[in-house]
C-alpha positions in Angstrom: 112.5 -65.1 0.5 110.2 -67.2 -1.6 110.1 -66.3 -5.3 106.6 -67.0 -6.6 107.3 -65.9 -10.2 107.4 -68.3 -13.1 108.0 -68.1 -16.8 105.1 -68.7 -19.1 104.8 -68.7 -22.9 102.3 -66.6 -24.8 101.7 -66.8 -28.6 100.9 -63.7 -30.5 100.6 -63.8 -34.3 102.5 -67.1 -34.6 105.4 -65.8 -32.4 106.0 -67.3 -29.0 107.2 -65.0 -26.2 108.5 -66.2 -22.8 107.4 -63.8 -20.0 108.1 -63.9 -16.3 105.2 -63.1 -14.0 103.8 -64.1 -10.6 102.2 -67.5 -10.7 98.8 -66.1 -9.6 98.8 -63.8 -12.5 99.5 -66.3 -15.3 95.8 -66.7 -16.3 95.4 -62.9 -16.5 98.5 -62.7 -18.6 97.2 -65.4 -21.0 93.9 -63.5 -21.3 95.7 -60.3 -22.0 98.0 -62.0 -24.6 94.9 -63.5 -26.3 93.2 -60.1 -26.5 96.3 -58.6 -28.0 96.6 -61.4 -30.5 93.0 -60.9 -31.5 93.4 -57.1 -31.9 96.7 -57.6 -33.9 95.1 -60.3 -36.1 92.1 -57.9 -36.8 94.5 -55.1 -37.8 96.6 -57.4 -39.9 93.6 -58.8 -41.8 92.6 -55.3 -42.6 95.6 -55.1 -44.9 96.3 -51.4 -44.4 99.1 -51.8 -41.8 102.2 -53.9 -42.8 104.9 -55.1 -40.5 104.6 -56.7 -37.1 106.0 -53.7 -35.2 103.5 -51.3 -36.8 100.6 -53.7 -36.2 101.7 -54.0 -32.5 101.8 -50.2 -32.2 98.4 -49.8 -33.8 96.9 -52.5 -31.5 98.5 -50.8 -28.5 97.0 -47.4 -29.5 93.6 -48.9 -30.2 93.5 -50.8 -26.8 94.8 -47.7 -25.0 92.0 -45.6 -26.6 89.4 -48.2 -25.5 90.8 -48.2 -22.0 90.7 -44.4 -21.8 87.1 -44.3 -23.1 86.1 -46.9 -20.4 87.8 -44.9 -17.6 86.2 -41.6 -18.8 82.8 -43.3 -18.9 83.3 -44.7 -15.4 84.3 -41.2 -14.2 81.3 -39.6 -15.7 79.0 -42.3 -14.2 80.7 -41.7 -10.8 80.2 -37.9 -11.1 76.6 -38.5 -12.0 76.2 -40.7 -8.9 77.8 -38.1 -6.7 75.5 -35.4 -8.1 72.5 -37.6 -7.4 73.7 -38.2 -3.8 74.1 -34.5 -3.3 70.6 -33.8 -4.7 69.1 -36.5 -2.4 71.0 -35.1 0.6 69.6 -31.6 -0.2 66.1 -33.0 -0.4 66.6 -34.8 2.9 67.9 -31.6 4.6 64.8 -29.8 3.2 62.5 -32.4 4.5 64.1 -32.4 8.0 63.9 -28.6 8.0 60.2 -28.8 7.2 59.7 -31.3 10.0 61.4 -29.0 12.5 59.1 -26.1 11.5 
């Protein structure tokens, strides 16, 4: 069995973390860590949340909320598209019925 995992380092708020992940996902992990770093830095600079653990929890909550909003938006868009397809199929059925008459 070939093990394609490796250990990579990410830096978040001046702390380095060593994380094991598949080699082909290292770039994605680095982007995710950079995004987390930016969100935590934003929260820290606001000065209202103190302590690395609290900052991390607030960042996780904010990012989770943004992800949920995105998923809900995509679901609504998908539902709208499905409704449009149903409407178009109804019009097509009506047009075919009119042709048969």
